[in-house]
N, CA and C of each residue as an Amber inpcrd file, in Angstrom:
protein
   447
 159.6000000  34.0160000 160.6760000 158.5330000  34.4380000 161.2740000
 157.9760000  35.2600000 160.2230000 159.0420000  35.5520000 158.9200000
 158.3700000  36.7480000 157.8450000 157.1340000  35.8920000 157.1450000
 157.7780000  34.3890000 156.4820000 156.6700000  33.5060000 155.9240000
 155.8480000  33.5930000 156.5640000 155.4650000  33.3030000 158.0090000
 153.9140000  33.3080000 158.7310000 153.6060000  34.5360000 158.9150000
 154.0260000  35.5880000 158.9020000 153.4950000  36.6300000 158.7920000
 152.9950000  37.2250000 157.2730000 153.3350000  36.5290000 156.5060000
 153.3080000  36.7760000 155.0580000 151.9640000  35.8930000 154.5110000
 151.5490000  35.1380000 155.2510000 150.4370000  34.3590000 154.9470000
 148.8940000  35.0570000 155.3590000 148.1490000  34.6520000 154.2960000
 146.6740000  35.7040000 154.9190000 145.7190000  34.8770000 155.8890000
 146.0580000  33.8580000 156.1980000 145.3660000  32.6400000 156.9350000
 145.5330000  33.0000000 158.5640000 146.8560000  33.5950000 158.8020000
 147.3080000  33.6120000 159.9950000 146.9270000  35.2380000 160.8910000
 146.0080000  35.1510000 161.7770000 146.0410000  36.1030000 162.4590000
 147.4730000  36.6280000 163.5360000 148.2390000  37.7620000 163.1150000
 149.0260000  37.3610000 163.9660000 148.8110000  38.6040000 165.3350000
 147.5750000  38.9680000 165.3960000 147.4850000  39.6240000 166.5740000
 146.2650000  39.0230000 167.4940000 146.2190000  37.5680000 167.2130000
 145.0870000  36.4480000 167.6280000 146.0730000  35.8580000 169.3170000
 145.2730000  36.5460000 170.2440000 145.5180000  35.9200000 171.4480000
 145.5910000  34.4530000 171.9080000 146.2570000  34.0740000 172.9260000
 146.2410000  32.7070000 173.5850000 144.8470000  32.6320000 174.4860000
 144.9700000  31.6220000 174.9370000 144.0550000  31.3740000 176.2100000
 144.0830000  31.9860000 177.1040000 145.0270000  32.7820000 177.5440000
 145.0360000  33.8270000 178.4340000 145.2610000  35.2120000 178.0260000
 144.8240000  35.1720000 177.1380000 144.9430000  36.5760000 176.2400000
 145.8960000  37.2500000 175.8220000 147.3960000  36.7070000 175.6890000
 148.3540000  36.9210000 175.4180000 148.6610000  36.8820000 173.6460000
 149.1290000  37.9620000 173.4040000 149.3860000  38.3000000 171.5440000
 150.4800000  37.7860000 171.3970000 150.7950000  37.4320000 170.3210000
 152.3550000  37.3560000 169.7860000 153.5570000  38.2840000 169.9980000
 152.9330000  39.7100000 169.8190000 153.3520000  41.2060000 170.1880000
 153.8890000  41.1940000 171.9530000 153.0280000  40.8180000 172.6590000
 152.8030000  40.6220000 173.8970000 154.1510000  39.4690000 174.5110000
 154.0930000  38.3770000 173.6750000 155.2360000  37.4010000 174.1510000
 156.4030000  37.7770000 173.2810000 156.8650000  38.6980000 172.5450000
 157.8770000  39.0530000 172.2550000 158.3940000  39.9090000 172.9070000
 157.6020000  41.0130000 173.7290000 158.1390000  41.9470000 174.3100000
 158.3380000  41.0610000 175.5640000 157.9170000  40.1610000 176.1660000
 157.9310000  39.8030000 177.4320000 159.5710000  38.9500000 177.4130000
 159.8680000  38.3130000 176.2280000 161.0260000  37.8140000 175.9120000
 162.2780000  38.6880000 175.3970000 161.8630000  39.8450000 175.3880000
 162.7170000  41.3490000 174.6680000 163.2070000  40.8300000 173.0430000
 162.6490000  39.7740000 172.5380000 162.8240000  39.7300000 170.8850000
 162.4790000  41.0490000 170.2120000 163.5370000  42.2790000 170.2550000
 163.3540000  43.7450000 169.7370000 162.8120000  43.2850000 168.1120000
 163.7990000  42.6620000 167.4630000 163.1830000  42.2940000 165.9180000
 162.0970000  41.8900000 165.8240000 161.8450000  40.9360000 166.5350000
 160.4720000  40.3100000 166.1130000 159.3260000  41.5330000 166.7910000
 159.3490000  42.4910000 167.6390000 158.4580000  43.3110000 168.0920000
 158.5440000  44.2560000 167.1270000 159.5880000  44.9780000 166.3420000
 159.5080000  45.9540000 165.4220000 159.0820000  44.9880000 164.2450000
 158.8330000  43.8950000 164.0800000 158.7780000  43.2400000 162.4330000
 156.7110000  43.4940000 163.2210000 156.5050000  42.8930000 163.8520000
 154.9370000  43.0900000 164.5150000 154.5000000  44.1610000 164.6380000
 155.1160000  45.8960000 165.0470000 154.5700000  46.8180000 165.1170000
 154.7420000  47.2590000 163.6940000 155.0840000  46.6870000 162.5380000
 155.2780000  47.5740000 161.1150000 153.7570000  47.3510000 160.7190000
 153.1840000  46.0940000 161.1200000 151.8100000  45.7910000 160.6450000
 150.5860000  46.8000000 161.2470000 149.5800000  46.7210000 160.0700000
 148.3510000  47.5630000 160.4540000 147.3480000  46.4650000 161.3470000
 147.6590000  45.2660000 161.3060000 146.8360000  44.5190000 162.0660000
 146.7020000  43.6560000 163.5770000 147.6540000  44.6290000 163.9770000
 148.2180000  44.6810000 165.3370000 147.9980000  45.7710000 166.2630000
 147.6940000  45.0660000 167.4160000 146.8480000  46.2560000 168.5140000
 147.7070000  46.3160000 169.3840000 148.9610000  47.6140000 169.4560000
 150.3330000  47.4940000 170.3170000 149.7960000  47.5200000 171.8570000
 148.7050000  47.9560000 172.0450000 147.9780000  48.3460000 173.2650000
 147.2060000  47.3530000 173.8100000 147.0540000  46.3040000 173.0110000
 146.2610000  44.9400000 173.6280000 146.3610000  44.5370000 174.9350000
 145.7930000  44.3940000 176.0970000 145.9510000  43.5560000 177.2290000
 145.7270000  42.4350000 177.3300000 146.4030000  41.0360000 178.0110000
 146.1020000  40.5310000 178.3250000 144.6260000  40.0360000 179.7260000
 144.4700000  39.0370000 179.3810000 143.3430000  38.8620000 180.5630000
 143.6780000  39.2650000 182.0250000 144.7760000  39.6840000 182.0690000
 145.3260000  40.2340000 183.5740000 145.5470000  41.5630000 183.6380000
 144.9920000  42.5060000 182.2600000 145.2420000  43.8250000 182.2140000
 146.8240000  43.8790000 181.5620000 147.6840000  43.0470000 181.1960000
 149.0230000  43.4100000 180.7440000 149.2590000  43.2530000 179.9530000
 149.8030000  44.9850000 179.0520000 149.9860000  44.9500000 177.5930000
 151.3000000  44.8520000 177.6650000 151.4940000  44.9600000 175.9690000
 153.1150000  44.5540000 175.5320000 154.0110000  45.5410000 176.8220000
 153.7480000  46.9450000 176.3560000 154.4900000  47.7520000 176.9940000
 154.7870000  47.3160000 178.8020000 153.5500000  47.0300000 179.2450000
 153.5930000  46.2170000 180.6450000 154.5900000  45.2410000 180.9490000
 154.5780000  44.3920000 180.3110000 155.3490000  43.1560000 180.5230000
 156.9950000  43.6360000 179.7430000 157.3900000  44.6160000 178.7620000
 158.4140000  44.9590000 178.6990000 159.0620000  45.7230000 179.6100000
 158.3840000  46.4720000 180.4150000 158.7610000  47.1270000 181.3700000
 158.8210000  46.3360000 182.5870000 158.0530000  45.1910000 183.0380000
 158.5110000  44.7490000 184.1510000 159.4700000  43.5070000 184.2940000
 160.1570000  43.2180000 182.8300000 161.3890000  42.5430000 182.8250000
 162.6700000  43.1040000 182.1800000 162.5170000  44.7880000 182.4060000
 163.4670000  45.6020000 182.5410000 163.9640000  45.4890000 180.5430000
 163.0320000  45.3040000 179.6740000 163.3890000  45.3650000 178.1360000
 163.3870000  46.9560000 177.8890000 164.1880000  47.7070000 177.9040000
 164.5920000  48.9850000 177.4230000 164.2100000  49.4930000 176.1720000
 165.0450000  48.2530000 175.1950000 164.3300000  48.6350000 173.8210000
 162.9990000  48.5260000 173.0110000 162.2900000  47.2790000 173.5330000
 161.1180000  47.0980000 173.3490000 160.2870000  48.4860000 173.8210000
 160.8160000  48.7780000 175.6690000 160.0140000  49.6890000 175.6670000
 159.8700000  51.1310000 175.0890000 161.1900000  51.4760000 174.4930000
 161.3870000  52.2920000 173.8500000 160.6610000  52.4120000 172.2680000
 160.5670000  51.2880000 171.8880000 159.7800000  51.2170000 170.5880000
 158.3000000  51.2940000 170.5060000 157.6350000  50.7940000 171.6490000
 156.1780000  51.1720000 172.0370000 155.9440000  52.0630000 172.7700000
 156.9070000  53.0060000 173.1590000 156.7210000  54.5300000 173.5370000
 156.6880000  55.3150000 172.5410000 157.2900000  54.9310000 171.4090000
 157.2210000  55.9160000 170.3270000 156.0140000  56.0100000 169.4820000
 155.1670000  55.0380000 169.6740000 153.5770000  55.2260000 168.9290000
 152.6560000  56.2870000 169.8510000 151.8960000  56.5780000 169.6880000
 150.9330000  57.7210000 169.9180000 149.6680000  56.6610000 170.5270000
 149.4290000  55.3060000 169.8370000 148.7080000  54.4000000 170.1900000
 148.9830000  53.3000000 171.6420000 150.0760000  53.7700000 172.0910000
 150.2000000  52.7620000 173.2940000 150.2830000  54.2330000 174.4600000
 149.2660000  53.4890000 175.5590000 149.3570000  54.2050000 176.8110000
 150.2040000  53.8880000 177.4130000 151.1460000  54.7660000 178.3680000
 152.5920000  54.4770000 179.1020000 151.8740000  54.1270000 180.3510000
 150.5770000  54.4220000 180.7830000 150.1420000  54.7560000 182.5640000
 148.8500000  53.4030000 182.2060000 148.9460000  52.3870000 181.5930000
 148.1130000  51.2330000 181.6850000 148.0960000  50.4760000 183.0830000
 147.2410000  50.4440000 183.9270000 147.3620000  49.4220000 185.1600000
 146.6980000  47.8680000 184.6190000 147.4830000  47.0960000 185.5280000
 146.7440000  45.7610000 184.9790000 145.6030000  45.6410000 185.8560000
 145.2400000  44.6200000 186.1830000 144.0780000  44.1660000 187.1290000
 144.2400000  44.5070000 188.6730000 145.5700000  44.7900000 189.1330000
 145.8980000  44.7830000 190.5830000 146.0810000  46.6030000 190.6160000
 145.6500000  47.2840000 189.1590000 146.2940000  48.6270000 189.4340000
 147.8840000  48.9640000 189.3960000 148.4980000  48.0390000 188.9910000
 150.1040000  48.4000000 188.6950000 150.4990000  48.4910000 187.6900000
 151.0530000  49.6600000 187.0390000 151.3790000  50.1390000 185.9120000
 152.2630000  49.4820000 185.3300000 153.4500000  50.0080000 183.8430000
 154.5600000  49.5700000 183.8930000 155.5370000  50.7810000 184.7410000
 155.2570000  51.5300000 185.0100000 156.4550000  52.1420000 185.9690000
 156.3140000  51.5070000 187.7470000 154.9370000  51.3120000 188.1270000
 155.0330000  50.2410000 189.3200000 156.0840000  49.3170000 189.2860000
 156.0930000  48.6460000 188.0970000 156.5230000  47.0290000 187.8390000
 158.4100000  47.4390000 187.8360000 158.3510000  48.0860000 186.9840000
 159.8120000  48.7140000 186.8910000 160.2800000  49.4650000 187.8820000
 159.7470000  50.3690000 188.4040000 160.3260000  50.6470000 189.8070000
 160.6810000  49.2610000 191.0440000 159.6300000  48.5640000 190.9360000
 159.9990000  47.3700000 192.0070000 161.0860000  46.7570000 191.8430000
 161.3200000  46.2910000 190.1640000 162.3300000  45.4860000 190.1390000
 163.5510000  46.3450000 189.7050000 163.5150000  47.6390000 189.7530000
 164.9920000  47.9550000 189.8320000 165.3990000  48.7120000 188.2910000
 164.4840000  48.6930000 187.2160000 164.4700000  48.7390000 186.2000000
 164.8910000  50.2220000 185.6280000 165.9650000  50.8890000 186.4920000
 166.1570000  52.3280000 185.9480000 166.1590000  52.4710000 184.5600000
 166.6850000  52.1910000 183.8590000 166.5130000  53.0050000 182.5700000
 164.6260000  53.0680000 181.8840000 164.0740000  51.8100000 182.0940000
 162.6910000  51.8440000 181.5930000 161.9660000  52.9560000 182.7510000
 162.5320000  53.2020000 183.8480000 161.6560000  54.0400000 184.9930000
 161.9860000  55.1730000 184.3350000 163.1420000  55.6380000 183.7310000
 163.6920000  56.9620000 182.8930000 162.7900000  57.3150000 181.8130000
 162.8810000  56.4290000 181.1490000 161.6160000  56.3030000 179.7540000
 160.6210000  56.9150000 180.2080000 159.9990000  55.7990000 180.9390000
 158.5550000  56.2180000 181.3160000 158.2360000  57.7050000 181.9800000
 159.2310000  57.9950000 182.9300000 159.0380000  59.3010000 183.5460000
 159.0730000  60.3900000 182.4340000 159.9490000  60.0640000 181.3840000
 160.5230000  61.1630000 180.3880000 158.7330000  61.2350000 178.9710000
 157.8660000  60.0120000 179.3280000 156.8780000  60.0650000 178.6580000
 155.8410000  60.4980000 179.6480000 156.0960000  61.1540000 180.6550000
 155.0970000  61.7630000 181.2030000 154.0080000  61.0670000 182.1320000
 154.2090000  59.6430000 182.4750000 153.3930000  58.6930000 183.3100000
 153.6600000  59.5740000 184.9280000 152.6810000  59.0540000 185.4230000
 152.2850000  59.6330000 186.6780000 153.3050000  58.4410000 187.8030000
 154.4020000  59.4280000 188.4380000 155.1490000  58.4710000 189.2410000
 154.4130000  58.5490000 190.4120000 153.5180000  58.8270000 190.7300000
 153.1030000  58.4630000 192.3620000 151.7220000  57.6810000 192.3370000
 151.5090000  56.8600000 191.1900000 149.8380000  55.8500000 191.0450000
 150.0470000  55.2460000 191.7530000 149.3350000  54.6670000 192.6650000
 149.1620000  53.5490000 193.7600000 148.7210000  52.4410000 192.8890000
 148.9820000  51.2010000 193.5080000 148.2640000  49.8780000 192.9050000
 146.6830000  49.8220000 193.7290000 145.9500000  48.5910000 193.7040000
 144.7730000  48.7570000 194.5600000 145.1530000  48.3670000 196.0350000
 146.3980000  48.3550000 196.5470000 146.6790000  48.0820000 197.7850000
 147.2580000  49.3640000 198.5840000 147.3780000  50.2990000 197.7660000
 147.7150000  51.7970000 198.0850000 149.2970000  52.1420000 198.0070000
 150.1320000  51.0080000 197.2330000 151.8620000  50.7200000 197.2430000
 151.9820000  51.6700000 195.8790000 152.6090000  52.8560000 195.8110000
 152.9680000  53.4730000 195.0190000 154.4280000  53.0590000 194.3400000
 154.9450000  53.4440000 193.2240000 156.4060000  52.6310000 192.6700000
 157.6250000  53.3460000 193.8250000 157.3760000  54.2310000 194.2150000
 158.4600000  54.6850000 195.1870000 158.6900000  53.9060000 196.3360000
 157.7560000  52.9370000 197.2340000 157.2290000  52.2970000 198.0650000
 158.2440000  51.2470000 197.6280000 157.9390000  50.4180000 196.6630000
 158.6290000  49.3050000 195.8940000 160.1870000  49.4180000 195.7700000
 160.5010000  50.5000000 195.1010000 161.6900000  51.0550000 194.8370000
 162.7450000  50.9490000 196.2950000 161.9900000  51.7650000 197.0500000
 162.7920000  51.8670000 198.7050000 162.6840000  50.5270000 199.2040000
 161.3350000  50.0770000 199.3840000 161.3790000  48.3990000 199.7650000
 162.4670000  47.5900000 199.2830000 162.4000000  47.5050000 197.8570000
 164.0790000  46.3420000 197.1810000 164.9330000  47.0900000 197.1470000
 165.3620000  48.7790000 197.4950000 166.8100000  48.9750000 197.7540000
 167.3410000  49.3540000 196.6420000 166.4150000  49.8140000 195.5950000
 166.8440000  50.3470000 194.2870000 167.2660000  52.0810000 194.7680000
 168.3980000  52.4850000 194.8030000 168.7980000  53.6590000 194.8700000
 168.3030000  54.4980000 193.8420000 168.8390000  53.8800000 192.8500000
 168.7970000  55.0880000 191.6350000 167.3890000  55.3470000 190.7890000
 166.5860000  54.3130000 191.4240000 165.0410000  54.0420000 190.8520000
 164.2360000  55.1010000 192.1770000 164.8340000  55.3910000 192.6400000
 164.9030000  55.8430000 194.5390000 164.8970000  57.1540000 194.1630000
 165.7570000  57.3780000 193.5030000 166.2890000  59.0100000 193.6590000
 165.4070000  59.3160000 192.2520000 165.4840000  58.7620000 191.3330000
 164.7700000  59.0590000 190.2300000 162.7090000  59.5270000 190.3870000
 162.6270000  58.9270000 191.6970000 161.0460000  59.1210000 191.9580000
 160.6880000  59.9850000 193.0780000 161.6600000  60.2940000 194.1230000
 161.6540000  60.9970000 194.9110000 161.1220000  62.6080000 194.1480000
 160.1720000  62.9300000 195.2960000 160.0290000  64.7350000 194.8240000
 161.1870000  65.3280000 194.7590000 161.2760000  66.8510000 194.1120000
 162.6250000  67.5350000 194.5090000 162.4640000  68.1710000 196.0350000
 161.6730000  68.2130000 196.1210000 161.4950000  68.5810000 197.9680000
 162.2440000  67.7680000 199.0080000 162.1570000  66.0340000 198.7390000
 162.6390000  65.1280000 199.3790000 164.2410000  65.1060000 199.1850000
 164.7200000  65.5610000 198.4160000 165.8620000  65.2730000 197.7010000
 167.0720000  65.6390000 199.3840000 167.5930000  65.2040000 200.3260000
 168.6940000  65.8530000 200.8990000 170.0180000  66.8350000 200.6630000
 169.7880000  67.9000000 201.0190000 170.7460000  68.8620000 200.4390000
 172.5600000  68.0190000 200.7900000 172.9900000  68.4610000 199.9980000
 174.6590000  68.3490000 200.1100000 175.0830000  69.1770000 201.1170000
 176.0220000  68.4520000 201.4900000 176.7000000  68.9380000 202.7880000
 178.0670000  69.2460000 202.4970000
């Protein structure tokens, strides 16, 4: 990887025919070392979306890669609330699939916990639908939490 990145005739931010960049693929597969190497470069756009609106953070959140999500969220040039073409944000996908650690990281960054997709379904809807109790607890408004007996 270092040899390829050292070549001047290689564009490390070049997308494939679906708009996916090497950073996006590294985030999708959870290769934290590769993500770190790419983020150290000035010629990488860490928030570049593919043809379906999926950013590297979006894919990291959707597959539950907490380490990659943390690295991306440490940057000011990554929008933590960018939706894909269906209006589904990184939080929406992390909640749907029960990635509690990623949900915590995104909420700490201040993302909207109630942002619905184009079908009107918010992250809490999918956390409940899929039985993710921990994520459901994180997303519930304080007034909805049942008192202890």
